[in-house]
C-alpha positions as CSV (number, residue, x, y, z in Angstrom):
1,A,-46.9,35.1,-62.7
2,D,-44.3,33.2,-61.2
3,L,-44.8,34.6,-57.6
4,M,-47.9,33.8,-57.5
5,L,-47.3,30.7,-58.4
6,K,-45.1,29.2,-56.3
7,P,-45.6,30.5,-52.5
8,E,-41.8,29.9,-51.6
9,K,-40.7,32.7,-54.3
10,L,-44.1,35.0,-52.7
11,E,-42.5,34.7,-49.4
12,A,-38.9,35.0,-50.0
13,A,-39.8,38.0,-52.2
14,L,-42.1,39.6,-49.1
15,N,-38.9,39.3,-47.2
16,E,-36.6,40.8,-49.1
17,T,-39.0,43.6,-49.3
18,Q,-39.3,43.9,-45.4
19,A,-36.0,43.8,-45.1
20,G,-35.1,47.1,-46.7
21,A,-38.4,48.5,-44.3
22,A,-36.8,51.0,-42.5
23,Q,-35.4,52.8,-45.5
24,A,-39.7,52.4,-47.5
25,P,-42.6,51.6,-44.6
26,D,-45.6,51.9,-47.8
27,R,-43.9,50.1,-49.8
28,V,-43.1,47.1,-47.4
29,A,-47.7,47.7,-46.8
30,K,-48.1,47.6,-50.2
31,S,-46.7,44.0,-50.3
32,R,-48.1,43.1,-47.8
33,K,-51.5,43.5,-49.0
34,N,-50.4,42.2,-52.3
35,H,-49.6,39.5,-50.6
36,R,-53.2,38.7,-49.2
37,A,-54.3,39.9,-52.7
38,S,-52.3,36.3,-54.0
39,D,-54.2,34.0,-51.5
40,H,-57.8,34.4,-53.4
41,S,-58.5,34.2,-57.2
42,K,-58.1,37.6,-59.1
43,P,-61.4,39.3,-60.1
44,G,-61.3,38.6,-64.3
45,L,-59.2,35.1,-64.0
46,K,-60.3,31.7,-64.0
47,N,-58.3,29.4,-62.2
48,T,-57.4,26.6,-64.9
49,E,-55.9,23.1,-64.0
50,F,-53.3,22.1,-66.9
51,Q,-52.4,18.1,-66.9
52,F,-49.8,16.1,-67.9
53,D,-49.6,12.3,-67.1
54,A,-46.8,11.2,-67.1
55,P,-45.5,8.6,-64.3
56,G,-41.8,8.1,-65.2
57,A,-41.0,11.6,-65.7
58,S,-38.7,13.9,-63.9
59,S,-39.7,16.9,-64.7
60,V,-43.2,18.5,-66.6
61,K,-43.0,21.8,-67.3
62,L,-46.0,24.4,-68.9
63,A,-45.0,26.9,-71.4
64,A,-47.9,28.9,-73.1
65,D,-48.1,32.3,-75.1
66,F,-49.4,33.9,-70.9
67,T,-46.5,32.7,-69.5
68,G,-43.5,34.4,-72.9
69,W,-43.1,30.5,-73.8
70,E,-39.6,29.9,-72.8
71,K,-39.0,32.9,-71.0
72,A,-40.9,31.6,-67.8
73,Q,-42.1,28.1,-67.8
74,L,-44.3,26.7,-65.0
75,D,-43.5,23.7,-63.6
76,L,-46.0,21.3,-63.0
77,A,-46.4,19.4,-59.5
78,K,-46.3,15.2,-59.8
79,K,-49.3,13.6,-58.1
80,S,-48.8,10.1,-56.6
81,N,-51.0,9.0,-59.5
82,G,-48.3,9.9,-61.7
83,V,-50.1,12.9,-63.1
84,W,-47.9,16.3,-63.3
85,S,-51.0,19.4,-62.7
86,V,-50.3,22.6,-62.2
87,I,-53.1,25.4,-61.5
88,V,-52.9,28.9,-63.6
89,P,-54.6,31.8,-63.4
90,L,-56.3,33.1,-66.8
91,K,-57.9,36.2,-68.6
92,P,-61.0,34.8,-70.8
93,G,-59.9,34.5,-74.2
94,R,-58.1,31.4,-76.3
95,H,-54.6,30.5,-75.4
96,H,-52.1,28.8,-76.5
97,Y,-49.8,26.3,-75.0
98,R,-46.9,23.1,-74.4
99,F,-45.8,20.7,-72.2
100,I,-42.2,20.5,-71.8
101,V,-41.2,16.8,-70.8
102,D,-37.9,15.8,-69.4
103,G,-36.4,18.9,-72.3
104,I,-39.1,17.2,-74.9
105,W,-41.6,19.8,-76.4
106,C,-45.0,17.8,-76.6
107,D,-49.0,17.9,-77.2
108,D,-51.3,18.1,-74.6
109,P,-52.7,14.2,-75.3
110,Q,-56.1,15.4,-73.9
111,C,-56.7,18.9,-75.9
112,A,-59.1,18.9,-78.6
113,E,-57.9,21.8,-80.3
114,L,-54.8,22.1,-82.2
115,I,-53.0,24.8,-84.2
116,P,-49.9,24.4,-86.6
117,N,-47.1,26.1,-85.0
118,P,-43.6,27.8,-86.9
119,F,-41.7,25.0,-85.7
120,G,-43.5,22.8,-87.2
121,T,-45.4,21.0,-84.4
122,A,-48.6,22.6,-83.2
123,N,-50.0,24.9,-79.9
124,S,-52.4,23.3,-78.1
125,V,-55.4,26.0,-77.1
126,I,-57.6,26.7,-74.5
127,Q,-60.9,28.9,-74.1
128,I,-61.3,30.6,-70.9
129,S,-64.6,31.3,-70.6
130,R,-65.9,34.8,-69.3
């Protein structure tokens, strides 16, 4: 998922794969196919935008059940209006998430549904329809 959201990492991974092309030409062909597939939405996934208004922040990350929480947080990009955003392809269903702003876990003020978590705070919940 990280490679799909960060094209520069995908490109680096693809270049590493191509470096070993003489040893495994089939693997390179598969990598190229996967690279092209990542340029489009995958079937069954819905591109979902997460936004957080924090004009003074230096870093905003998204941690969620679909990122393994702290294992693979996603960096949001800051727009000129001070709103940070990231688009994530998600499977239909309910997903729990939180933002991390300059190292501090934060609720999503735009989210209508919050669920208590084991840490004494709440997770935001998003429902992705089919």
